[in-house]
N, C-alpha and C positions, 0 to 999 in steps of 0.2 A: 570434591565439589562443596561449595558453600551451601549449607543446608537451609538457609533462609529462603522460605517460599511463602506465597500468599496463603493466609490462614484458612481461607475457604476454597482451596484449590479443588477439593472433592465435590464442590457444588457446580463446577464447570461442566456443562452437559457433554455427554459422549454419544457416539453413534455414527451412522452413515446417512448421507443424503439419499433421497429417493432417486429413481432413474428418470423421473419426469423432468423435461426441459422446458423452461419458460422462454417465450420470445421477447427477450429484453437484453440490452447491453448494460452491464454493471460497470460503473466507473469509480475507481477507488483512489482517493487522495492518500498521500503519504503523511509524513510527520513523525517519523521514528517511533518512539514509544507512545505518542498520542494515537498511533494506529491501533492500539488496544481497543479503543472505542469501536473501530471498524470490525474488529474480531467479534465483538458482541453483536454487531449488526448482522454479520455474515452467518453466525450461528443461528440467530433468530430466523433469518431467511431460510436457511437449510431446514430447520425444524418445521417451518411452515410449508415446505415443499417447493420453494422458489429457487430454482437452479437455472441461472442465466445461460442463454445460448452463447453469450460472449462476455468475457471479463477482461477489462484492461486496468492495469494498476501501475502506480508510480511509487518507487522506493518501498516503504513499509507496505503500501497498498499492493504492490506487486507480490511481495512475500506472502501477505495474507491471501491474496487472490489464488496463489498456488494451492493453499490448503482448502479453499472454497471449491476450486475446480476438482480437486482430488476427492471431495465429498467427505472430508474428515472433520466432523463436528467437534469443536472444542480443542483441536490440536494446536492451533496457533496460540490460543490463550494459555493453554497449559504449558507450552514451551516458554513463553515470555514470563509467566508468573511463577515458573519453577526455576528457570536458568538465568534470569536477569543478572544475578550476581556471580555467575560462573564465568571465569575469565576466558574460557574457551569460546564463549558466546559473545560476551562484551568485556573487553579488557586486553591485557598484554598478550595473552596467548592468541586471542583473535587477531590482534595486529600482526603478530609474528607469523601466524599460519595463513592469514587471508589478506594481509596488506591494508586492513581497515579495522574500524572499531567493532564491526559486526562479523561474527564467525559464521558466515553462510554455510561453509562446508560442515561445520559441527551440527548446525540445525538440520541440515538435510540428510546427513549420513551417519551421525554418531549418537543418536538418541534412540536406542533400541526399543524402549518402552513406548515411544511415540514415533515409530517408523513412518516415513513419508510414503504414501501409496502412489508410486510412480506409474503403475499400470493404469490406475483410474485417472491420473493427471493427464496422461497422453491419449485418453479416449477422445476421438475426433468429433464426437457429438457436441462437445463444448469447446468453443474457441478461447484461447488465452493469449493476451498481448502484454508485453512489458515495455515500459518507456524508459529509455536511457538517453543521456545527452552526449552527442558527438563532440568531443573536445576540439576537433579540428574546425568544425563549422559553427559550433555553438547552438546547433539546432537539435530538436528532439528527433529520435528515431524510434519506430514502433516495431518491436520484434515479435513476430507471430510464431508461436510454438510449433505449428504444423510446418512452417517453412524452416525453422531453426533446428528442429530435432533436439538432441541432447545439449546443443549450444544455448538453448533457452535458459539453462541454469547460469551461464555466463552473463546473459542479458539481464536476468533478475539480480545477480550479484552486482552488476554495473549500476542498475537502477537504484540499488540501495547503498551505493558507495558515496557517502557524504563528502562534499568538497572540504578541503583544508585538512581533513583528518584521514583520508583514504587515498590509497594508490589508485591510479586509473586502471580500469579493466580493459584489456585488449580483446577485441572480437574481430577476427580476420585482419589483424594488423592495425586496426583503428582504435584509438583510446577513447574510453567512455567513462562518465561519472553519473551521479544521481540525475534521474529523469526530471526531478523537481526543479533543477536549475533552469530548465527551458520550458517545461509544461507541467505545472504542479497539479492540475486537475484536467485530464485529457478528454473532457466532454466533447470538444470540437471534433476530435477524431471520430467519436461515435456518431455525431451528426453527419460528418462527411461520408461515413460508411453507409449512411442511409437507414440507420436504425430508427424505427418509429417510436419505440419505447426504450427509455434510458433512465436508469436509476443512478444518481450520483451520491456516493457515500462520502461525506465530509468528515474531517476530524477536528474542525473548529465550528463554533456556532455560526449560523448563516449570516449574522450581523458583523462578524469579526472582519477587520481589515488590518493589514500590516502598516506599521509606521515606516514610511519610505525614507531610508537613510542613503546618504551619498557615500557609497563604499567603493567607488571606481578605483581609487588609489590602492586600496588593499587588494582587490581582485586582480588588478593589472600588475601589481608587484609579485603576487604569489603565482599567477598564471601568465607571466609575461611571454612565455613560449607559445601560449594558446590565446591570442588576443580576442578571437571570436567567442571563445568560451567565457573569458573574463567579462566581456561585454554582456553576454546573456545572464551570467551570474549576478552582475551588478544591477541589472534591470529586473531581476526575478521578482522582487517584492512589488514593484509597480505593476508588472504583468499579472501577478497573482490578484491584486486588488481589482484589476480590470476583469479578470475571469470571474471573480466573485460577483461583481456587478452584473455581468451578463447572465450568470447562472440564476441570479435572483429574478431577472426579467423572464428568462426562459421557463423558470418554474411557475411564475405567475401566468404564463401563457399555456401551461400544461404541456410544454414540449419536452419536459423532463421532470422527474420526481426526485426531490432532494431529501436525504436523511442526514441530519446533523445533530450535534449535541444540544439537548434542550436546556442544559445547564452549563455555564462556563466554569470548568474545573481548572485549578491551578496545577497543570501537569506540563512539565517541560519535555523537550525532545528526548533527553537522555534520563528521564525520570527513574529514580531508584527506589522510591517508596512503593513497595509492593501492595500495601493496603490501598493506597491511592489508585494504583493501576487496576487493582481488582474492582474498585468502585467505578472506574472509567469503563471497564468491560461491562459491568452490570448496567451502567447508564446506556451504553450502546444496545445491549440486548433488550432492555425495557423500552427504550424509545422506539425500537423497531416493532416489538411485540404489540405495542399500543396502536401502531399504524398498519398492521397487517391487513385489516379489512380495506383501508384506503388504498393500500398498495395493490391488493387484489382487484379493486375496482379500476385502478389506473391501468393494470395489465389485462383487463377484461377476463380475469380468471374466475 
């Protein structure tokens, strides 16, 4: 293993979440390694005793959400800040073993010192949902852990399988890819389910909007056998901006609570600078810690 790790890895908190469940749905945006911000947010929430009754995540948000639901404080961050340059996690071995740039199997099954707590993850008191994009329809599908059983791991793997660089993940004979291709921030699902308290964890500042580019030609060529998926992928940036606009309005109406980076950091999706990623984690943790009282008020805790 490449021994390069984050210099302050020992300062990442450890511990277990409490058994107290808060009546809130947590919505986790993806963003590959920008998701390290969300890991800081989730650790701060767990340390404050805020354990959502429902967690829904997309891509990196789904992977982070698994560690949140299992109640393992600091696990997600330690894995990313220790194994980012291990090719079993990110690189050729991951591609060979998992069909994509992220070694999902390695993260879940082959890190003995950071073993995933499967028993806690499947505790029915907390609901977990992963979003993946159906490549036949181009539409998002919402996979409930309690309905999927062990197949939820396939759903999370699909949710985190980036387009263009990952093989499709089949679930019951249907091919899936990154949930962010069709629903980057699944707050609408939470609203439709009737949750009265919703916390949205962003991985970009609230003011951020994507520059909409015309990439229909690229997507239609790469995914010509999946025209509906190609269309969703081509429109995903436009749809994301629409989501951001609506989230801003809903936040102002107190229909949901948004936690987002207070500082715009230059961190790309496949960021390899571990010190930069460590600072991003710290930003997420500190942003949330400063807001705990406000969050408690929002949740009536």
